[in-house]
C-alpha positions in Angstrom: 7.9 9.1 -20.1 8.7 5.3 -18.5 9.8 2.3 -20.3 7.8 -0.4 -20.5 8.3 -4.3 -21.1 6.6 -7.1 -21.1 6.9 -10.6 -19.3 8.3 -12.6 -22.7 11.5 -9.9 -22.6 11.6 -10.5 -18.9 12.2 -13.8 -19.2 15.7 -13.5 -20.8 16.7 -10.7 -19.2 19.5 -11.7 -17.5 21.5 -8.6 -17.8 19.1 -6.6 -15.7 18.1 -6.3 -11.9 14.6 -7.7 -11.0 12.8 -6.0 -8.3 9.3 -6.0 -6.6 7.9 -3.7 -4.0 5.6 -5.5 -1.4 3.9 -2.6 0.1 1.4 -5.0 2.3 -1.3 -4.5 0.2 -3.0 -7.2 -1.7 -2.1 -6.4 -5.5 2.0 -6.5 -4.6 1.5 -9.5 -2.5 -0.4 -11.4 -4.7 2.0 -10.3 -7.4 4.7 -11.8 -5.8 3.1 -15.1 -5.1 1.9 -15.3 -8.9 5.5 -14.8 -10.0 6.9 -17.8 -7.8 3.7 -20.0 -8.8 3.6 -18.9 -12.5 7.0 -17.9 -13.3 9.5 -19.6 -11.1 12.5 -18.5 -13.2 11.8 -14.9 -12.6 11.5 -15.6 -9.2 14.4 -16.9 -8.6 16.0 -13.9 -9.8 13.6 -11.3 -8.3 14.7 -9.0 -5.0 11.4 -8.6 -3.2 11.6 -5.1 -1.2 9.3 -3.1 1.1 10.0 0.7 1.8 9.2 0.9 5.9 8.3 4.4 7.1 8.4 3.9 10.6 4.6 4.2 10.7 3.3 0.9 9.4 0.5 -1.0 11.5 1.5 -4.2 13.2 -0.7 -6.5 11.1 1.5 -5.4 7.9 5.0 -6.5 10.1 3.0 -9.9 10.6 1.8 -10.4 7.0 5.4 -9.4 5.4 6.8 -12.7 7.7 3.9 -15.1 6.3 4.9 -13.6 2.8 8.7 -14.5 3.6 7.9 -17.9 4.7 5.6 -18.3 1.3 8.3 -16.5 -1.2 11.4 -18.8 0.6 13.0 -15.4 -0.1 14.1 -12.2 2.3 11.8 -9.1 1.6 14.6 -6.9 1.8 13.5 -3.6 4.0 14.4 0.0 3.2 13.8 3.0 4.8 14.6 6.7 4.2 17.0 6.6 7.5 14.8 8.7 9.6 11.6 8.8 11.3 8.4 10.7 10.1 8.8 13.2 13.1 12.3 13.9 11.5 10.7 14.8 8.1 8.2 16.9 9.6 10.4 19.1 11.1 12.2 19.2 7.9 8.7 20.1 6.3 8.5 23.2 8.4 5.4 20.9 10.3 3.4 21.3 7.5 1.7 17.6 7.6 1.5 16.1 3.9 -1.9 16.1 1.8 -3.0 15.1 -1.2 -1.2 18.2 -2.8 1.6 17.9 -1.0 2.8 14.4 -0.9 5.9 14.8 0.5 6.0 11.8 2.8 5.4 9.7 -0.3 8.4 11.2 -2.3 11.0 11.2 0.6 10.2 8.2 2.8 9.0 6.1 -0.2 10.4 6.8 -3.4 13.6 7.9 -3.0 14.9 5.0 -0.7 13.4 3.1 -3.8 15.3 4.8 -6.3 18.2 5.4 -3.9 18.4 1.1 -4.1 18.3 0.6 -7.3 20.6 3.4 -8.2 21.9 3.4 -11.5 21.7 -0.6 -12.6 19.7 -1.6 -15.2 16.2 -2.9 -13.5 13.2 -4.4 -14.5 10.3 -3.3 -11.8 7.0 -5.0 -11.6 3.9 -3.5 -10.9 0.9 -5.0 -9.2 -1.9 -3.2 -11.6 -4.4 -5.3 -12.7 -6.2 -5.9 -16.0 -9.4 -4.3 -15.0 -7.9 -1.5 -13.2 -7.7 2.4 -14.9 -4.4 3.8 -13.1 -0.8 3.4 -13.8 0.4 3.6 -10.3 3.9 4.9 -9.2 6.4 4.1 -12.2 10.0 5.5 -12.1 10.6 7.9 -15.2 14.4 7.1 -14.6 15.7 5.5 -18.1 17.2 2.5 -16.2 13.9 1.6 -14.8 11.5 -0.3 -16.7 8.2 -1.3 -15.7 6.2 -4.5 -16.5 2.7 -5.3 -15.8 1.9 -8.8 -15.4 -1.4 -8.9 -14.4 -2.5 -6.7 -17.1 -0.4 -8.7 -19.6 -2.1 -12.2 -18.4 -5.4 -10.6 -18.0 -5.8 -11.3 -14.2 -8.7 -9.1 -12.5 -9.6 -8.1 -9.1 -10.9 -11.7 -8.5 -8.3 -13.4 -9.3 -6.0 -11.4 -7.1 -8.0 -12.6 -3.9 -8.0 -16.0 -5.1 -4.2 -15.9 -5.1 -4.3 -15.0 -1.6 -6.8 -17.1 -0.5 -5.1 -20.0 -1.7 -1.9 -18.8 0.0 -1.1 -16.5 2.3 -4.6 -15.1 3.4 -6.0 -11.7 3.0 -3.8 -9.1 5.1 -6.0 -8.5 8.7 -6.2 -5.0 8.7 -8.2 -5.0 5.4 -11.0 -6.1 8.1 -11.3 -2.0 8.6 -9.2 -0.6 5.7 -9.4 -0.1 2.3 -5.2 -0.1 1.5 -2.1 -0.4 2.8 -0.2 2.8 4.3 1.3 4.6 7.4 -1.6 4.3 10.3 -2.1 8.4 10.0 -2.3 8.5 5.9 -4.6 11.8 5.1 -6.2 9.5 2.5 -7.8 7.3 4.8 -11.6 7.7 5.0 -14.0 8.4 8.2 -14.4 4.8 8.7 -10.9 4.2 8.2 -9.8 6.5 10.6 -12.9 5.2 13.3 -11.2 2.2 12.5 -8.1 2.9 13.2 -9.6 4.1 17.1 -11.1 0.9 17.4 -8.3 -1.6 16.5 -5.1 0.5 17.4 -6.2 3.6 19.6 -2.7 4.4 20.6 -2.1 4.9 17.3 -5.0 7.3 16.6 -3.9 9.3 19.6 -0.3 9.7 18.5 -2.0 10.9 15.0 -4.1 13.2 17.4 -0.9 14.0 18.9 0.7 14.9 15.4 -2.3 17.0 14.3 -2.5 19.0 17.4 1.1 19.9 18.1 2.9 19.6 14.5 0.1 20.4 12.3 1.1 24.4 12.0 -2.8 24.8 11.4 -3.6 22.1 9.0 -5.2 18.8 9.9 -5.4 15.0 8.4 -8.5 15.5 7.0 -8.9 19.2 5.8 -11.4 21.6 7.9 -12.1 18.7 10.9 -10.2 17.7 13.5 -9.8 13.6 14.0 -12.1 13.9 17.1 -14.6 15.6 14.6 -14.1 12.9 11.9 -14.3 10.1 13.7 -17.8 11.6 15.7 -19.1 12.2 12.2 -18.5 8.4 11.4 -20.1 7.6 14.4 -23.1 9.3 14.0 -23.5 8.1 10.2 -23.0 4.4 11.3 -25.8 4.8 13.7 -28.0 6.4 11.5 -27.1 4.6 7.8 -25.1 1.8 9.3 -22.7 2.3 6.3 -19.3 2.5 8.1 -18.2 -0.5 10.3 -17.5 -3.0 8.0 -17.2 -5.2 11.3 -20.6 -5.0 11.4 -21.3 -7.2 8.4 -18.7 -9.9 9.9 -21.6 -11.8 11.6 -23.5 -12.0 8.7 -20.5 -12.6 6.3 -17.1 -13.0 6.7 -15.3 -9.9 6.4 -12.8 -11.2 3.3 -16.1 -12.1 1.1 -16.9 -8.5 2.0 -13.8 -7.1 0.8 -13.6 -9.2 -2.0 -16.8 -7.7 -3.7 -16.4 -4.4 -2.9 -15.5 -2.2 -5.5 -15.1 1.2 -4.0 -10.9 1.0 -3.2 -10.5 0.7 -7.2 -12.2 4.1 -7.9 -9.7 6.2 -9.8 -10.1 9.4 -8.3 -9.9 8.1 -4.6 -6.5 6.7 -5.2 -3.7 7.1 -2.5 0.2 7.1 -2.4 0.1 4.2 -5.2 3.8 3.2 -4.4 2.4 2.9 -1.0 -0.8 1.1 -1.3 0.2 -1.4 -4.3 
């Protein structure tokens, strides 16, 4: 069972390291900004970090630069020391999946736990007050989790307001519902289609991995990526439900995203240490 604490205790916890992982997603970014603006004494102690898998979108790195400028602090880059292809070979060419998330364990969680070591640590987690999930909380005894948004009652609309008042919303939210690797198997049909349209070279790389290293498996169970995007394009023509970019002419994509609740579905949560 993970240790949990509160902001009042964190304010006087001078004997602990304070850490906050920034995934590139909206919630962790908003939490970092919230700590800087609302709890400057904690912000001054926090070590902000980003665990880089080497398979991130270019927009993520651009957003991290904006965050560093706003926070006035370095965001420490962590990594597993090897790229995805190395770990794929080590896992016998089995693509990661919802049931076998070796990518999260190897490329996200282990670098984080190596980073904190055995030091007593307070880890700030960007779960909101209107969510029904816990996210990644380490079971290590030396790591204590704190949930400032839950404690202070901040909900989805608050997070968007924090971002809009500071660094803006990450650009990839135009076509994605969360952060994560470009080939993340939790992507939906429309997000694979978005990858093909916004980053065709990465879509081709994902196809190549699927074809040459998938060991008979595909990123989406039972379908190749070509089949996935073909179906997405069909649905787009039939129902107009896929392409989020199609609504931009009528309404800014930031506003569409702000009031779209589907990424909060507890049955559709990806690797939470990646997407928070």
